[in-house]
C-alpha positions in Angstrom: -24.7 11.1 103.3 -25.4 7.0 104.1 -29.2 7.1 104.0 -31.8 8.5 101.5 -33.7 11.1 103.3 -37.0 12.3 102.2 -38.0 16.1 102.1 -41.2 16.6 104.0 -41.8 20.2 103.8 -40.6 22.9 101.3 -40.9 27.0 101.2 -39.6 29.1 98.4 -37.6 31.9 99.6 -35.9 34.7 97.7 -33.3 34.1 95.2 -34.5 31.2 94.0 -33.9 29.2 97.3 -35.5 26.3 98.7 -35.9 25.9 102.5 -36.3 22.3 103.1 -37.2 20.0 106.1 -35.8 16.5 105.9 -37.6 13.6 107.4 -34.5 13.4 110.1 -35.9 16.9 111.5 -33.0 18.8 109.9 -33.9 22.1 107.9 -31.5 23.1 105.2 -31.4 25.6 102.4 -30.7 24.8 98.7 -29.8 27.5 96.2 -31.6 26.3 92.6 -30.0 29.5 90.9 -27.0 27.5 89.3 -29.5 25.2 87.8 -32.0 27.4 86.4 -29.9 28.0 83.1 -29.9 24.3 82.4 -32.8 22.1 81.4 -35.2 21.4 82.7 -34.8 23.8 85.3 -34.7 26.5 82.8 -38.4 26.3 82.3 -39.0 27.3 86.0 -37.4 30.6 85.8 -38.9 31.5 82.5 -42.5 30.9 83.3 -42.2 31.7 87.0 -43.6 28.4 88.1 -40.5 28.2 90.5 -42.7 29.5 93.4 -45.2 26.7 92.8 -42.6 24.0 94.6 -44.2 21.3 96.4 -43.4 17.9 98.1 -44.5 15.0 96.2 -43.3 11.3 97.0 -40.4 12.7 99.3 -38.8 15.2 96.8 -39.6 18.4 95.6 -41.7 19.0 92.3 -43.1 21.6 90.2 -45.7 22.0 87.4 -44.7 20.3 84.3 -43.5 17.4 85.5 -40.3 18.8 86.7 -38.6 17.3 89.9 -34.8 17.1 91.5 -33.9 14.2 93.4 -33.8 14.3 97.3 -30.3 13.4 97.7 -29.2 16.3 95.5 -31.2 18.3 97.6 -29.6 17.1 100.7 -26.0 17.0 99.3 -25.9 20.5 97.9 -27.8 22.4 100.5 -26.4 23.9 103.9 -28.0 23.7 107.3 -30.3 26.8 107.8 -28.6 29.3 110.3 -30.3 29.3 113.6 -32.2 32.8 114.0 
């Protein structure tokens, strides 16, 4: 990826996946499950606050000052398969 793209929308899906819309119009799916055993993300699984994800300042954030870089979200996500 050559440019930094902001996240403009997030929807929490089953199995700890995030459906993300980026400012370029792309919709991609990011699997959070592998990160939920690592700090600080383990708190999201333990407390159930994973489902409180929202967009703030171009990235995904959770209660408790937890966030993840938008470039990580983009680089490690896959395009949403058309329905």
